[in-house]
C-alpha positions in Angstrom: 33.0 -6.2 -15.9 30.9 -8.9 -14.2 31.7 -12.4 -12.9 30.6 -13.7 -16.3 33.7 -12.0 -17.8 36.2 -13.4 -15.3 38.3 -16.5 -15.9 40.8 -18.8 -14.3 43.8 -20.1 -16.2 44.3 -23.9 -16.1 47.8 -25.3 -15.7 48.0 -25.8 -19.5 47.2 -22.1 -20.2 43.5 -22.7 -21.2 41.2 -20.1 -19.8 37.9 -21.2 -18.1 35.1 -18.8 -17.1 34.6 -18.6 -13.3 30.9 -19.1 -13.5 29.2 -21.8 -15.5 25.8 -23.3 -16.3 25.2 -26.7 -14.9 22.7 -28.8 -16.9 22.0 -31.8 -14.7 18.3 -32.7 -14.7 17.6 -30.5 -17.7 16.0 -32.7 -20.3 17.5 -33.1 -23.7 14.6 -31.5 -25.5 14.7 -28.4 -23.2 18.4 -27.9 -22.7 19.2 -26.2 -26.0 16.8 -23.3 -25.1 18.4 -23.1 -21.7 21.9 -22.9 -23.2 20.8 -20.2 -25.7 19.2 -18.2 -22.9 22.4 -18.5 -20.7 24.6 -17.4 -23.6 22.4 -14.4 -24.3 22.7 -13.4 -20.6 26.5 -13.7 -20.9 27.4 -17.2 -19.8 30.3 -18.8 -21.7 30.8 -21.9 -19.6 28.4 -24.8 -20.2 28.7 -28.1 -18.3 27.1 -31.4 -19.3 27.9 -35.2 -19.0 27.2 -38.4 -20.8 25.2 -39.5 -17.7 22.9 -36.4 -18.0 21.5 -37.7 -21.3 21.4 -34.2 -22.8 24.6 -33.8 -24.8 22.7 -33.6 -28.1 20.6 -30.7 -26.8 23.6 -29.0 -25.2 25.4 -29.2 -28.5 22.4 -27.8 -30.4 22.3 -24.9 -27.9 26.0 -24.2 -28.4 25.8 -24.3 -32.2 22.7 -22.0 -32.3 23.6 -19.6 -29.5 24.7 -16.9 -31.9 28.3 -16.5 -30.7 31.5 -17.9 -32.2 32.3 -21.5 -30.9 35.7 -20.2 -29.7 33.9 -17.9 -27.1 32.2 -20.9 -25.4 33.8 -23.4 -23.0 32.0 -26.7 -23.2 32.6 -29.5 -20.7 31.3 -33.1 -20.6 32.1 -36.2 -18.6 33.0 -39.8 -19.4 30.4 -42.1 -17.9 31.4 -43.3 -14.5 30.9 -46.9 -15.5 33.6 -46.8 -18.2 36.8 -48.2 -16.8 38.4 -49.5 -19.9 40.6 -47.9 -22.5 38.8 -49.0 -25.6 35.4 -48.1 -24.3 36.7 -44.7 -23.2 38.0 -44.0 -26.7 34.7 -44.9 -28.2 32.8 -42.8 -25.7 34.9 -39.7 -26.3 34.1 -39.9 -30.0 30.4 -40.5 -29.2 30.3 -37.3 -27.1 31.9 -35.3 -29.9 29.3 -36.7 -32.3 26.3 -36.1 -30.0 27.5 -32.6 -29.2 28.1 -31.9 -32.9 31.2 -29.9 -32.2 34.8 -30.3 -33.4 36.4 -30.2 -30.0 35.5 -30.4 -26.3 37.0 -27.8 -24.0 37.1 -30.0 -21.0 36.3 -33.7 -20.5 36.3 -35.4 -17.1 36.1 -38.9 -15.7 32.8 -38.5 -13.9 33.6 -40.7 -10.9 36.4 -42.9 -9.7 33.8 -45.7 -9.2 30.7 -46.7 -11.1 27.6 -45.0 -9.5 26.2 -48.3 -8.3 29.5 -48.9 -6.3 30.3 -45.3 -5.4 33.1 -45.1 -2.9 33.2 -48.9 -3.1 35.6 -51.2 -4.9 39.0 -50.7 -6.4 38.9 -49.4 -10.0 42.5 -48.0 -10.0 43.6 -49.7 -13.2 40.4 -48.9 -15.0 40.7 -45.2 -14.1 44.3 -45.2 -15.4 43.0 -46.8 -18.6 40.3 -44.2 -19.0 42.7 -41.5 -18.2 45.1 -42.7 -21.0 42.2 -42.4 -23.5 41.6 -38.8 -22.4 45.3 -38.0 -22.7 45.4 -39.4 -26.2 42.3 -37.3 -27.2 43.9 -34.3 -25.6 47.1 -34.9 -27.5 45.4 -34.9 -30.9 43.3 -31.9 -30.1 39.9 -33.5 -29.6 39.8 -32.2 -26.1 41.5 -28.9 -24.9 41.8 -29.9 -21.3 41.1 -33.0 -19.2 40.3 -33.8 -15.7 38.3 -35.8 -13.2 35.2 -35.5 -10.9 34.5 -36.7 -7.4 38.1 -37.9 -7.1 39.5 -38.0 -3.5 43.2 -37.6 -2.9 43.9 -41.4 -3.2 42.1 -41.4 -6.5 44.2 -38.5 -7.8 47.4 -40.2 -6.6 46.5 -43.3 -8.5 46.0 -41.3 -11.8 49.3 -39.4 -11.3 51.3 -42.6 -10.9 51.1 -43.3 -14.6 49.9 -39.9 -16.0 51.6 -37.9 -18.7 49.2 -35.1 -17.9 48.3 -33.9 -14.4 44.5 -33.5 -14.3 43.7 -29.9 -15.1 40.4 -30.0 -13.1 38.7 -31.9 -10.3 34.9 -31.2 -10.2 33.6 -31.7 -6.7 30.6 -31.3 -4.5 31.4 -28.0 -2.8 29.0 -25.8 -1.0 28.4 -24.1 2.3 27.9 -27.1 4.6 30.2 -29.4 2.5 33.7 -27.8 2.1 36.4 -30.4 1.7 39.2 -28.1 2.7 42.0 -30.7 2.8 41.1 -31.9 -0.7 40.8 -28.3 -2.0 44.3 -27.6 -0.6 45.7 -30.7 -2.1 44.3 -29.8 -5.5 45.7 -26.3 -5.3 49.1 -27.7 -4.5 49.0 -29.9 -7.6 47.7 -26.9 -9.8 44.4 -28.8 -10.3 41.5 -26.3 -10.5 38.4 -27.3 -8.5 35.0 -26.8 -10.0 32.2 -26.7 -7.5 29.0 -28.4 -8.5 25.7 -28.0 -6.6 27.0 -24.8 -5.0 23.5 -24.3 -3.5 23.5 -27.8 -2.1 20.8 -28.9 -4.6 18.5 -26.5 -2.8 19.1 -28.0 0.7 20.8 -24.9 2.0 17.9 -22.6 1.3 16.2 -23.3 4.6 19.3 -22.8 6.8 18.4 -20.0 9.2 22.1 -19.0 9.7 22.7 -18.8 6.0 19.5 -16.9 5.5 20.5 -14.3 8.1 23.9 -13.9 6.5 22.4 -13.4 3.1 20.1 -10.7 4.5 23.1 -8.9 6.0 24.7 -8.6 2.6 21.4 -7.8 0.9 21.5 -10.8 -1.4 19.7 -14.1 -1.8 20.8 -17.4 -0.3 21.8 -18.8 -3.7 23.8 -15.6 -4.5 25.6 -15.9 -1.1 26.4 -19.6 -1.7 27.7 -19.0 -5.3 29.8 -16.1 -4.0 31.2 -18.4 -1.3 32.4 -21.0 -3.8 34.0 -18.3 -6.0 35.9 -16.9 -3.0 37.1 -20.4 -2.3 38.9 -20.1 -5.7 36.6 -22.6 -7.5 34.6 -22.5 -10.7 30.9 -22.3 -9.6 28.4 -24.4 -11.6 24.8 -23.6 -10.4 22.2 -25.6 -12.4 19.1 -23.9 -13.7 16.9 -23.7 -16.8 15.3 -20.5 -15.6 16.7 -17.4 -17.2 15.7 -15.2 -14.2 17.7 -17.5 -12.0 20.6 -17.4 -14.5 20.7 -13.6 -14.2 20.4 -13.6 -10.4 23.1 -16.3 -10.1 25.5 -14.0 -12.0 24.8 -11.0 -9.7 27.4 -11.8 -7.2 29.5 -8.6 -7.2 30.0 -8.4 -3.4 32.6 -9.6 -1.0 32.0 -12.0 1.9 34.1 -11.1 4.9 36.8 -13.4 6.2 34.8 -14.1 9.4 31.7 -15.0 7.4 33.8 -17.2 5.0 35.0 -19.1 8.1 31.5 -19.5 9.3 30.3 -20.8 6.0 33.4 -23.1 5.8 32.5 -24.5 9.1 28.9 -25.4 8.4 28.1 -29.1 8.5 25.2 -31.6 8.3 23.2 -30.3 5.4 20.0 -32.4 4.9 19.7 -33.2 1.2 16.2 -34.6 1.7 15.0 -36.7 -1.2 18.3 -36.2 -3.0 20.1 -38.4 -0.5 19.3 -41.2 -2.9 22.0 -39.9 -5.2 25.5 -41.3 -4.4 27.2 -37.8 -4.2 24.6 -36.7 -1.5 24.7 -39.9 0.5 27.5 -38.9 2.8 29.9 -41.6 1.4 
């Protein structure tokens, strides 16, 4: 048994694989092949989003991967700009159509604010309206589980004020150098499973000498150490790659980081995201 066979159980009883394939920045005409390669290696958790512009290709990969649909866990995300019930209803159906599948395993609100106003204005009512659309789609079986992404505690509390369903998932930027411990604890207390995107800090962590030395101590690569770190935090880890060799390596994380080293990684700060600081989630907001 490897990490690819291990799952968490969401609050509604749905099982989700602990390790997934992120597809951000994989072009629509290339992502189907990446999905097929990942599934052949053993991945069963595939993550996309409306904003990635590759739902069509992800769906093609899922449909042609050669395994039953029920064995795969497919996630997508409602565009961050949609803060309206009617638009959200339409967008959910558009994702189903683009993916070409009968149901989505997990759908998230991608951000509590539109990307051009990330961590800015008040979109509380719009988020509740978008959430209501997700609840309705969940109720009729279009979506097996629903959640949010990039939501801080205040954003979660806003959703919960009018929710019939507590979010099953909160997908967050979590990696060595950016560990939002209080938010992780808050989500755990609400039985909201956290998914860690960019567990390798979009590559920024690769040059960290302290992390390099720790990886050498365990006889693993820096990406393997970072993925293992997010798994030991109790999160789903979602490394992004289209390279089958990297997919295989990312799943070779059958080792245990000591408590002391976990504390060291948890305490790391000030990762330089370089050119990727232009993206809102890496901007430090």
